[in-house]
C-alpha positions in Angstrom: -12.0 7.8 -13.9 -11.9 4.2 -12.6 -15.0 2.0 -13.0 -16.0 -1.6 -12.7 -15.6 -1.9 -16.4 -12.3 0.0 -16.7 -9.7 -1.9 -18.7 -6.6 -2.7 -16.7 -6.5 -4.4 -13.3 -5.7 -2.5 -10.2 -2.1 -2.2 -9.3 -2.0 -2.7 -5.5 0.9 -1.8 -3.2 1.2 -3.7 0.1 3.8 -3.7 2.8 5.0 -2.2 6.0 4.7 1.5 6.9 7.6 3.5 5.7 8.2 1.3 2.5 6.9 4.1 0.3 3.5 2.8 -0.8 1.9 6.2 -0.9 4.8 8.0 -2.6 5.4 5.2 -5.1 1.7 4.9 -5.7 1.3 8.6 -6.6 4.3 8.3 -9.0 2.8 5.2 -10.6 -0.7 6.8 -10.9 0.9 9.8 -12.6 2.9 7.7 -15.1 -0.1 5.5 -15.9 -2.7 8.3 -15.8 -4.7 6.3 -13.3 -6.6 7.4 -10.2 -4.6 6.9 -7.0 -6.3 5.6 -3.8 -4.6 5.4 -0.4 -7.0 3.4 1.8 -5.7 5.0 5.0 -6.3 8.5 3.5 -9.7 7.5 2.2 -10.7 6.3 5.7 -9.5 9.6 7.2 -11.6 11.5 4.6 -14.6 9.3 5.2 -14.5 9.5 9.0 -13.0 13.0 9.4 -10.4 11.6 11.8 -6.8 10.6 11.4 -5.7 6.9 11.6 -4.0 7.8 14.9 -7.3 9.2 16.3 -9.2 6.2 15.1 -6.8 3.8 16.8 -7.0 5.9 20.0 -10.8 6.4 20.0 -12.0 3.1 18.6 -9.1 0.6 18.9 -7.3 -1.4 16.3 -10.1 -3.9 15.9 -12.7 -1.3 14.8 -10.1 0.4 12.6 -9.5 -2.9 10.8 -13.3 -3.1 10.2 -13.3 0.4 8.7 -10.2 -0.7 6.6 -12.1 -3.8 5.4 -15.0 -1.6 4.2 -12.6 0.6 2.3 -10.8 -2.3 0.7 -14.2 -3.6 -0.5 -15.0 -0.1 -2.0 -11.7 0.1 -3.7 -11.7 -3.4 -5.0 -15.1 -2.9 -6.6 -13.4 -0.7 -9.3 -10.6 -1.4 -11.8 -8.0 0.8 -13.4 -6.5 2.3 -10.2 -3.2 2.4 -8.4 -4.0 1.5 -4.7 -1.9 1.7 -1.6 -3.3 -0.3 1.4 -2.4 0.1 5.0 0.3 -2.1 6.4 -2.0 -4.5 8.2 -4.7 -4.8 5.5 -3.4 -8.2 4.1 -3.6 -9.8 7.6 -7.4 -10.2 6.8 -7.7 -13.0 4.1 -11.0 -11.5 3.0 -9.2 -8.2 2.1 -6.7 -10.2 0.0 -9.5 -11.9 -1.8 -11.2 -8.6 -2.6 -8.0 -7.0 -3.7 -7.0 -9.9 -5.9 -10.4 -10.0 -7.5 -9.7 -6.8 -9.5 -5.9 -6.3 -8.9 -2.4 -7.6 -8.7 -0.5 -7.1 -5.5 3.2 -6.0 -5.2 4.9 -6.1 -1.8 7.2 -3.1 -1.1 9.7 -4.3 1.6 12.5 -2.7 3.4 15.0 -3.0 6.3 13.4 -2.0 9.6 16.2 0.4 10.5 15.8 2.2 7.2 12.0 2.3 7.6 12.3 3.7 11.1 14.6 6.5 9.8 12.2 7.3 6.9 9.2 7.4 9.3 11.0 9.6 11.7 12.0 12.0 9.0 8.4 12.2 7.6 6.5 12.6 10.9 8.8 14.6 13.1 7.0 15.0 16.5 3.6 13.9 15.0 2.5 10.5 16.4 0.9 9.5 13.1 1.9 5.8 13.4 -0.1 4.4 16.2 1.6 1.0 16.1 4.9 2.7 16.8 3.7 5.4 19.3 4.3 3.3 22.5 7.7 2.0 21.5 11.0 3.6 22.5 12.8 1.7 19.7 10.8 2.1 16.5 13.2 0.0 14.5 12.8 -3.0 16.9 9.0 -2.5 16.8 9.1 -2.5 13.0 11.3 -5.6 12.9 8.8 -7.4 15.2 5.8 -6.3 13.0 7.6 -7.4 9.9 8.3 -10.9 11.3 4.7 -11.2 12.4 3.3 -10.1 9.0 5.9 -11.6 6.7 4.0 -14.8 5.8 0.8 -12.8 5.1 2.7 -10.3 2.9 4.5 -13.1 0.9 1.3 -15.0 0.5 -0.7 -12.0 -0.7 1.8 -10.5 -3.2 2.8 -11.7 -6.6 6.0 -9.8 -6.6 8.4 -8.2 -4.0 10.6 -5.1 -4.4 13.1 -4.0 -1.7 12.9 -0.3 -1.2 15.6 0.0 1.4 18.3 1.8 -0.7 16.1 2.7 -3.7 14.5 6.1 -4.4 10.8 6.2 -5.1 11.2 6.8 -8.9 13.5 3.7 -9.2 10.9 1.7 -7.2 8.2 2.8 -9.6 10.4 1.8 -12.5 10.8 -1.6 -11.0 7.0 -2.0 -10.4 6.3 -1.0 -14.0 9.0 -3.4 -15.3 7.2 -6.2 -13.5 3.7 -5.0 -14.4 4.3 -5.2 -18.1 4.7 -8.9 -17.7 1.4 -9.5 -16.0 -1.5 -10.2 -18.3 -4.4 -7.8 -18.0 -2.7 -5.5 -15.4 -1.8 -2.8 -17.9 -3.8 -1.7 -20.9 -2.2 -1.6 -24.4 -2.0 2.2 -24.3 -0.3 2.0 -20.9 2.2 -0.6 -22.2 2.9 1.6 -25.2 4.0 4.5 -23.0 6.6 2.5 -21.0 10.2 2.5 -22.1 11.5 -0.8 -23.6 
């Protein structure tokens, strides 16, 4: 169980929707035997509504306020793997909180590949409110990526391209980087990693 005094800093995954933050986060949490927190899922549990419902009922601004509250909750503890929503790092306060107890990795990807992944995952379910109104999801993702790129690069200490890489390989790459970051992994966690 994570706590404020847990050894090991949080391993935080940031990036666009469809880059695999939740999937890779679960793999990392399993390999490190750490709790996994997906801030979008935590918001849904706390409010009893989906992200799409919250966007529709409250608007993006209110959703971002809920997201900021969840980021503060998550960042108050250590020893977790955390996946944050794609827009979370646009708020500098969120980045400050996340960096206080964690190290951030940007999962990036080609917008066409991300659009294909999202379409395969959601089917007819409009679970991605920022794409719902767009006839061309890849173009919408490309525009979002351009608008967010500076914030992503400023927030993250490392970037991994997930375009043509399966989630286990992405997790391998994250752990390879994490072993080099002082305080991110505990000595027992380091000992379990292949050399």
